[in-house]
C-alpha positions as CSV (number, residue, x, y, z in Angstrom):
1,X,51.1,-43.7,53.8
2,X,51.8,-40.0,54.0
3,X,49.4,-38.4,56.4
4,X,48.2,-34.8,56.5
5,X,48.8,-32.8,59.7
6,X,51.8,-34.9,60.7
7,X,53.7,-31.8,61.8
8,X,50.8,-30.7,63.9
9,X,50.5,-34.1,65.4
10,X,54.2,-34.3,66.1
11,X,54.5,-30.9,67.6
12,X,51.7,-31.8,70.0
13,X,53.7,-34.9,71.0
14,X,56.8,-32.8,71.9
15,X,54.7,-30.3,73.9
16,X,53.7,-27.6,71.3
17,X,50.2,-26.4,71.4
18,X,47.8,-27.8,68.8
19,X,47.3,-24.4,67.2
20,X,51.0,-23.8,66.8
21,X,51.4,-27.2,65.2
22,X,48.7,-26.4,62.7
23,X,50.3,-23.1,62.0
24,X,53.7,-24.7,61.3
25,X,52.1,-27.2,59.0
26,X,50.5,-24.5,56.9
27,X,53.0,-21.6,57.1
28,X,54.3,-22.1,53.6
29,X,51.1,-23.0,51.9
30,X,51.3,-21.6,48.4
31,X,47.6,-21.2,47.7
32,X,44.4,-21.4,49.8
33,X,42.4,-24.6,49.7
34,X,39.1,-24.6,48.0
35,X,36.4,-22.9,50.1
36,X,33.6,-25.2,49.0
37,X,33.6,-29.0,49.6
38,X,34.0,-31.3,46.7
39,X,30.9,-32.6,45.0
40,X,30.1,-36.2,45.5
41,X,31.9,-38.4,43.0
42,X,29.8,-40.4,40.6
43,X,30.3,-44.1,40.2
44,X,32.9,-45.0,37.6
45,X,31.4,-44.9,34.1
46,X,33.9,-47.4,32.8
47,X,36.0,-49.8,34.8
48,X,37.8,-51.4,31.9
49,X,41.2,-50.2,30.8
50,X,41.7,-49.5,27.2
51,X,45.1,-50.1,25.5
52,X,47.9,-47.6,25.9
53,X,48.8,-45.9,22.6
54,X,52.3,-44.6,22.8
55,X,53.4,-41.7,20.6
56,X,55.4,-42.8,17.6
57,X,57.9,-39.9,17.5
58,X,61.5,-40.9,17.8
59,X,63.6,-40.2,21.0
60,X,64.7,-36.5,20.7
61,X,68.4,-36.9,20.9
62,X,70.8,-38.2,23.6
63,X,69.3,-38.7,27.0
64,X,70.2,-36.2,29.8
65,X,72.4,-37.9,32.4
66,X,70.3,-40.3,34.6
67,X,67.1,-39.8,32.6
68,X,64.9,-42.0,30.5
69,X,62.7,-41.0,27.5
70,X,59.0,-41.3,28.2
71,X,57.3,-41.3,24.8
72,X,53.9,-40.1,26.0
73,X,50.7,-41.0,24.4
74,X,47.1,-41.9,25.3
75,X,46.3,-44.2,28.2
76,X,43.7,-45.2,30.8
77,X,44.5,-43.4,34.1
78,X,43.3,-44.6,37.5
79,X,43.5,-47.6,39.7
80,X,42.1,-51.1,39.2
81,X,40.4,-52.4,42.3
82,X,41.5,-56.0,42.9
83,X,38.7,-56.5,45.4
84,X,35.8,-55.0,43.5
85,X,34.2,-51.5,43.6
86,X,32.4,-52.2,46.9
87,X,35.5,-53.2,48.8
88,X,36.0,-51.0,51.8
89,X,38.6,-52.6,54.0
90,X,41.8,-51.2,55.6
91,X,44.6,-51.2,53.1
92,X,42.5,-51.6,50.0
93,X,40.7,-48.2,50.2
94,X,43.5,-47.0,48.0
95,X,41.4,-47.0,44.9
96,X,38.6,-44.8,46.2
97,X,40.0,-41.4,45.1
98,X,41.7,-43.0,42.0
99,X,38.5,-43.5,40.0
100,X,36.8,-43.3,37.6
101,X,39.3,-44.7,35.2
102,X,39.6,-42.1,32.4
103,X,41.5,-41.5,29.2
104,X,44.5,-39.1,29.3
105,X,47.0,-38.0,26.6
106,X,50.4,-36.6,27.5
107,X,53.3,-35.4,25.4
108,X,56.7,-37.1,25.6
109,X,59.2,-36.0,28.2
110,X,62.4,-37.1,30.0
111,X,62.2,-38.5,33.5
112,X,64.7,-39.4,36.2
113,X,65.5,-43.1,36.2
114,X,65.7,-43.0,40.0
115,X,64.6,-40.9,42.9
116,X,66.9,-38.0,43.7
117,X,69.7,-39.2,45.9
118,X,71.4,-37.7,49.0
119,X,74.5,-37.4,46.8
120,X,72.7,-35.4,44.2
121,X,70.9,-33.2,46.7
122,X,74.2,-32.5,48.6
123,X,75.7,-31.2,45.3
124,X,72.8,-28.8,45.1
125,X,73.1,-27.6,48.7
126,X,76.9,-27.2,48.3
127,X,76.5,-25.1,45.1
128,X,73.6,-22.9,46.4
129,X,73.7,-22.9,50.2
130,X,70.1,-23.9,50.2
131,X,68.4,-24.5,53.6
132,X,65.5,-26.9,53.6
133,X,62.2,-26.2,55.3
134,X,62.9,-28.9,58.0
135,X,66.2,-27.1,58.8
136,X,64.6,-23.7,59.3
137,X,63.7,-22.7,62.9
138,X,60.2,-21.2,63.2
139,X,60.2,-17.7,64.5
140,X,58.0,-15.8,67.0
141,X,57.1,-13.5,64.2
142,X,55.6,-16.3,62.2
143,X,54.0,-17.9,65.3
144,X,53.3,-15.5,68.1
145,X,52.3,-17.0,71.4
146,X,54.2,-20.2,72.1
147,X,57.2,-20.2,74.4
148,X,60.5,-20.0,72.5
149,X,61.5,-23.6,73.4
150,X,58.6,-24.9,71.4
151,X,59.8,-23.3,68.2
152,X,62.2,-26.0,67.1
153,X,63.3,-27.1,63.6
154,X,62.7,-30.7,62.8
155,X,60.6,-33.2,60.7
156,X,58.4,-36.2,61.0
157,X,59.9,-39.7,61.4
158,X,58.4,-43.1,61.4
159,X,58.7,-44.4,64.9
160,X,57.2,-47.9,65.1
161,X,55.9,-49.2,68.5
162,X,57.4,-52.3,70.0
163,X,54.0,-54.1,70.1
164,X,50.9,-54.5,68.0
165,X,48.6,-51.5,68.0
166,X,45.2,-50.7,66.5
167,X,45.4,-49.0,63.1
168,X,42.9,-46.4,64.0
169,X,45.3,-43.4,64.1
170,X,48.7,-42.6,62.8
171,X,49.6,-40.9,66.1
172,X,50.8,-44.4,67.1
173,X,53.7,-44.6,64.7
174,X,54.7,-41.1,63.6
175,X,56.8,-38.7,65.7
176,X,58.0,-35.1,65.3
177,X,61.8,-35.3,65.9
178,X,63.6,-32.0,66.5
179,X,66.7,-32.0,64.4
180,X,65.5,-34.5,61.8
181,X,66.1,-33.3,58.2
182,X,67.7,-34.5,55.0
183,X,71.1,-34.6,56.6
184,X,69.9,-36.4,59.7
185,X,67.1,-38.7,58.4
186,X,66.4,-40.3,61.8
187,X,67.2,-37.2,63.8
188,X,70.3,-36.2,65.8
189,X,72.9,-38.9,65.8
190,X,72.0,-40.1,62.3
191,X,73.8,-39.0,59.2
192,X,74.4,-39.8,55.6
193,X,77.4,-42.0,56.0
194,X,76.9,-44.9,53.7
195,X,73.6,-43.5,52.5
196,X,74.9,-41.4,49.6
197,X,72.8,-43.4,47.1
198,X,69.6,-43.5,49.2
199,X,66.8,-41.2,48.2
200,X,66.9,-37.8,49.8
201,X,64.0,-37.5,52.3
202,X,62.5,-34.8,54.6
203,X,62.0,-32.6,51.5
204,X,59.0,-30.2,51.5
205,X,57.4,-29.2,48.2
206,X,59.3,-25.9,48.0
207,X,62.6,-27.9,48.6
208,X,61.7,-30.1,45.6
209,X,61.0,-27.1,43.4
210,X,64.2,-25.4,44.4
211,X,66.2,-28.5,43.5
212,X,64.4,-28.8,40.2
213,X,65.1,-25.2,39.2
214,X,68.8,-25.7,40.0
215,X,68.9,-29.0,38.0
216,X,67.1,-27.5,35.0
217,X,64.2,-29.8,35.5
218,X,60.7,-29.7,36.9
219,X,58.3,-31.9,38.9
220,X,56.1,-34.1,36.8
221,X,52.4,-33.7,36.7
222,X,50.4,-36.6,38.2
223,X,49.3,-37.7,34.7
224,X,52.9,-37.8,33.5
225,X,54.0,-39.6,36.6
226,X,51.4,-42.4,36.1
227,X,52.0,-42.7,32.3
228,X,55.7,-43.1,33.1
229,X,55.2,-45.5,36.0
230,X,53.0,-47.8,34.0
231,X,55.7,-48.4,31.4
232,X,53.2,-49.0,28.6
233,X,51.2,-51.6,30.6
234,X,47.5,-50.9,30.5
235,X,45.6,-51.5,33.8
236,X,48.2,-53.6,35.5
237,X,48.1,-53.5,39.3
238,X,51.9,-52.8,39.6
239,X,54.5,-51.3,37.3
240,X,55.7,-54.8,36.4
241,X,52.4,-56.6,36.0
242,X,49.6,-58.1,38.1
243,X,51.4,-60.4,40.5
244,X,53.0,-58.8,43.5
245,X,55.9,-61.4,43.6
246,X,57.6,-62.4,40.4
247,X,59.0,-66.0,40.5
248,X,58.9,-65.6,44.3
249,X,61.0,-62.4,44.3
250,X,60.0,-59.0,45.6
251,X,59.9,-56.2,43.0
252,X,59.8,-53.2,45.3
253,X,60.8,-52.0,48.7
254,X,57.6,-52.3,50.8
255,X,56.6,-53.4,54.3
256,X,56.6,-57.0,55.3
257,X,55.4,-58.3,58.6
258,X,52.8,-57.0,61.0
259,X,52.3,-53.2,60.5
260,X,53.5,-51.0,62.1
261,X,55.5,-52.9,64.8
262,X,57.2,-55.7,62.8
263,X,59.4,-55.5,59.7
264,X,60.6,-58.9,58.6
265,X,62.8,-57.4,55.9
266,X,61.8,-60.2,53.6
267,X,62.7,-57.9,50.6
268,X,66.2,-57.4,52.1
269,X,65.6,-53.8,53.2
270,X,64.4,-52.2,56.5
271,X,63.4,-48.6,55.9
272,X,64.5,-46.9,52.7
273,X,66.8,-48.7,50.3
274,X,69.5,-47.4,47.9
275,X,67.9,-46.5,44.6
276,X,67.8,-49.1,41.8
277,X,67.8,-52.2,44.0
278,X,64.9,-53.8,42.1
279,X,64.3,-54.3,38.4
280,X,63.2,-51.2,36.4
281,X,59.8,-51.0,34.6
282,X,59.6,-51.1,30.8
283,X,60.6,-47.4,30.5
284,X,63.8,-47.9,32.6
285,X,62.4,-46.3,35.7
286,X,63.4,-47.7,39.1
287,X,61.3,-47.6,42.4
288,X,58.1,-46.2,41.0
289,X,56.5,-48.5,43.5
290,X,57.7,-48.4,47.1
291,X,60.9,-47.0,48.7
292,X,59.7,-43.4,49.1
293,X,56.7,-41.3,48.0
294,X,57.4,-38.7,45.3
295,X,56.0,-35.2,44.9
296,X,54.0,-34.2,41.8
297,X,52.9,-30.8,40.7
298,X,49.1,-31.4,41.1
299,X,46.9,-30.0,43.8
300,X,44.9,-32.9,45.4
301,X,41.1,-33.3,45.0
302,X,39.3,-36.6,45.2
303,X,36.8,-35.5,42.6
304,X,39.3,-34.4,39.9
305,X,39.2,-37.7,38.0
306,X,35.4,-37.4,37.6
307,X,35.9,-33.9,36.2
308,X,38.4,-35.1,33.7
309,X,36.3,-38.1,32.7
310,X,33.3,-35.9,31.9
311,X,35.3,-34.1,29.2
312,X,36.6,-36.9,27.0
313,X,40.3,-37.5,26.5
314,X,42.2,-35.1,28.8
315,X,45.3,-33.7,27.1
316,X,48.3,-32.8,29.3
317,X,46.1,-32.3,32.4
318,X,48.0,-30.1,35.0
319,X,45.7,-30.8,38.0
320,X,42.9,-28.8,39.5
321,X,43.2,-25.1,40.3
322,X,42.8,-25.7,44.0
323,X,42.9,-28.4,46.7
324,X,40.2,-30.1,48.7
325,X,40.5,-33.0,51.1
326,X,37.3,-34.1,52.7
327,X,39.2,-35.6,55.6
328,X,40.8,-32.2,56.3
329,X,38.8,-29.3,54.8
330,X,40.9,-26.1,54.9
331,X,44.3,-27.8,54.4
332,X,45.7,-27.6,50.9
333,X,47.6,-30.6,49.6
334,X,49.7,-31.7,46.7
335,X,49.5,-35.2,45.2
336,X,52.1,-37.8,46.1
337,X,52.7,-40.9,44.0
338,X,54.4,-44.3,44.2
339,X,54.0,-45.4,47.8
340,X,56.9,-46.1,50.2
341,X,58.7,-48.7,52.3
342,X,55.8,-48.5,54.7
343,X,53.1,-49.5,52.2
344,X,51.3,-52.8,53.0
345,X,47.9,-54.3,52.2
346,X,47.3,-54.1,56.0
347,X,47.1,-50.4,56.0
348,X,48.3,-48.7,52.7
349,X,48.3,-50.5,49.4
350,X,49.5,-47.5,47.4
351,X,52.3,-49.3,45.8
352,X,49.6,-50.1,43.3
353,X,50.5,-48.0,40.2
354,X,47.3,-46.1,39.8
355,X,46.8,-45.1,43.4
356,X,47.3,-41.7,44.9
357,X,48.7,-40.1,48.1
358,X,48.5,-36.5,49.3
359,X,50.5,-34.2,51.5
360,X,50.6,-30.6,52.8
361,X,53.3,-28.8,50.9
362,X,55.5,-27.7,53.8
363,X,55.5,-31.1,55.5
364,X,58.4,-33.5,54.8
365,X,58.9,-37.0,56.3
366,X,61.5,-39.8,56.1
367,X,59.5,-41.6,53.5
368,X,59.0,-38.8,51.0
369,X,61.3,-37.8,48.2
370,X,61.7,-36.4,44.7
371,X,61.8,-37.6,41.0
372,X,62.0,-35.0,38.3
373,X,61.0,-34.6,34.7
374,X,62.4,-32.5,31.8
375,X,60.7,-31.2,28.7
376,X,61.9,-32.4,25.3
377,X,63.6,-29.6,23.2
């Protein structure tokens, strides 16, 4: 699960003062978070999913390379709770900010079949000379006060312990690694050799937007992302149905074994996997569950679904105007979707298709990537 304040946490680990870590995390924040806390969310008015009604318009011409047509239509958005509304155990709290289930309508659009790969991102960097947030060294002008040796470019990397640990804090398995970035996903000494078709990681929100502009695309809204990921299935737990395994086979790159210290690789992958290693959903999209989280355009608020539900069918919702996270008031966040190779029912079950993640815009990690959309002509 992507965690807020990871950069702050990590910088503390490598000796940077807590205040500097917080400043680095928020330095490129695009908009202030909401000043007022979110109102308490009412109980879900309707827990039943209604059928998805896809738009009947034909596909508008040939598909752009590597993209699939998503017809749009009206659907029930939100997460089914497999353990019931009152479940409140580690791993299955993933539905709490994904309710109430509500009706949404979106127009048709194109969407990348896979997450953006290292190969594709390298073409962008070669053409533009772009430097990602993780590659930029913080300056004394940005952060007055700390010693120069603490102003180090880097990013956040999953660093599993070698023994079982309590799941009470993500300090135990995340580390800020100087020199970690998209070119060096595990830090210095790692590279992209043989990883050209793996998803690009360590991308902050502004990196994702810069790549999208160059590619002539855009980030999807959260509603578009969920409509596409569901593939026309209404209320299914996963993009492929309601059973996690299909005929005994894994359908996504997730975590197996005891989290966070053991990965049995029962799905044949440790860490990220090359894109398109598992079957696509009904719209032809790969890895909309697991592998890496994906940025969306929406600001994060846990009460946003209740706001939408109160207004009937929400048409092309673009997210709230501001952000609020009760767990970290004062830190603006964008919505992540899809889960990652670290998701497990022991700690994070957000490979379930209706569930949500969140992240501070300037923070990248080695389990966070990009998938883009494109408007129809």
